[in-house]
C-alpha positions as CSV (number, residue, x, y, z in Angstrom):
1,M,-2.6,8.9,-15.1
2,G,-1.1,8.8,-12.3
3,R,-1.3,11.5,-9.3
4,A,2.4,13.5,-7.6
5,V,2.3,12.2,-4.5
6,W,4.4,14.9,-1.9
7,N,7.2,13.6,0.8
8,I,6.1,15.9,3.7
9,L,9.5,15.4,5.8
10,G,12.1,15.9,2.5
11,D,13.4,13.0,2.9
12,G,12.6,8.7,4.1
13,P,10.0,6.7,3.0
14,L,6.9,8.4,0.7
15,T,4.3,9.6,3.5
16,T,1.0,7.6,1.9
17,G,-2.0,9.3,1.1
18,V,-0.7,12.7,0.6
19,T,-1.0,14.7,-2.7
20,A,-1.0,18.6,-3.1
21,A,-1.7,20.0,-6.8
22,A,1.4,22.3,-6.2
23,P,4.7,22.5,-3.9
24,Q,4.5,24.0,-0.9
25,Q,7.4,25.1,1.3
26,G,9.1,22.5,3.2
27,L,7.5,20.2,0.6
28,Y,9.3,18.4,-2.5
29,A,7.3,16.7,-5.7
30,L,8.3,13.1,-6.2
31,D,7.8,10.8,-9.3
32,E,5.0,10.1,-10.4
33,V,2.9,7.6,-8.3
34,S,1.0,4.8,-10.9
35,D,-2.8,4.5,-10.5
36,E,-2.3,1.2,-8.5
37,G,-0.7,3.4,-5.9
38,L,2.0,3.5,-3.3
39,L,0.0,0.4,-1.5
40,G,-1.3,-1.6,-4.5
41,W,0.8,-4.6,-3.6
42,Q,-1.8,-5.3,-1.0
43,E,-3.9,-6.1,-3.8
44,R,-1.8,-9.1,-4.9
45,A,-0.7,-9.8,-1.5
46,L,-1.7,-13.5,-0.5
47,C,-2.3,-12.5,3.2
48,A,-5.6,-10.7,1.7
49,Q,-7.3,-13.6,0.4
50,T,-7.0,-15.4,4.0
51,D,-7.7,-15.3,7.7
52,P,-6.5,-12.0,8.5
53,E,-6.2,-13.5,12.5
54,A,-3.4,-15.7,11.4
55,F,-1.2,-12.8,10.7
56,F,-1.9,-11.3,14.4
57,P,-2.0,-14.1,16.6
58,E,-1.8,-13.3,20.6
59,K,1.2,-13.6,22.4
60,G,2.8,-16.7,22.1
61,G,0.2,-17.5,19.4
62,S,1.8,-19.6,16.1
63,T,3.2,-17.8,13.4
64,R,3.9,-21.6,11.5
65,E,0.6,-20.3,8.8
66,A,0.9,-17.0,8.2
67,K,4.5,-17.8,7.7
68,R,3.8,-20.3,5.2
69,V,1.2,-18.4,3.3
70,C,4.0,-15.6,2.9
71,T,6.9,-17.8,1.6
72,S,4.3,-18.5,-1.9
73,C,3.5,-14.9,-1.7
74,D,4.8,-12.4,-4.7
75,V,4.9,-9.6,-2.8
76,R,6.7,-10.5,0.0
77,A,9.7,-8.2,0.0
78,E,7.0,-5.1,-1.1
79,C,5.2,-6.1,2.4
80,L,8.7,-6.1,4.0
81,E,9.7,-3.1,3.0
82,Y,6.5,-1.3,3.6
83,A,6.7,-2.9,7.3
84,L,10.2,-2.1,7.8
85,A,9.7,2.0,6.7
86,N,6.1,2.3,8.8
87,D,7.7,0.4,12.0
88,E,4.7,-1.7,12.7
89,R,5.3,-3.3,15.3
90,F,2.2,-6.2,15.2
91,G,1.9,-8.7,13.1
92,I,3.7,-11.0,10.4
93,W,5.1,-8.7,7.4
94,G,7.0,-10.2,4.5
95,G,7.0,-13.6,6.1
96,L,8.9,-11.6,9.8
97,S,7.4,-11.4,13.1
98,E,7.8,-8.4,15.0
99,R,10.7,-9.9,17.0
100,E,12.3,-10.9,13.8
101,R,12.1,-7.4,12.2
102,R,13.3,-5.8,14.7
103,K,17.0,-8.0,15.0
104,L,16.5,-7.6,11.4
105,K,16.4,-3.6,11.8
106,R,19.4,-3.8,14.5
107,R,21.7,-5.7,12.3
108,A,21.5,-3.6,9.3
109,V,22.9,-0.4,11.8
C-alpha cells in the first residue's frame, strides 16, 4: 500500500519525505505514491553499486568513468530529472556534469 504525499508549494516537483494524514491550508494532495517511494529509482541505479567518488570528482577531475556507468543505467532518465528538478549543483547525474546540466536548463528556458 502506498502513502499520500503532499506538495507544499502547490506546484512544481514533489517535496520528498513530506506526508500528512489530511490536507492542510496551502497543501495539495497528490496521487498516492507506491511503496517504492519517490526515490525508489536510486535503489536500481548502477551508481549505487560502484564507487561514489567517481560521480563526484575533484574540480578538473575526469568524469569519464561515471558517464560510462550512466550510459548503461536503466534509471538514467529518472536520475537526470531528479537532478534538474532539485538543482543538484555537484556531481554526475543522469550522465551529465554540472556544466552540462546548466546548459540543458538554459536551452529549456
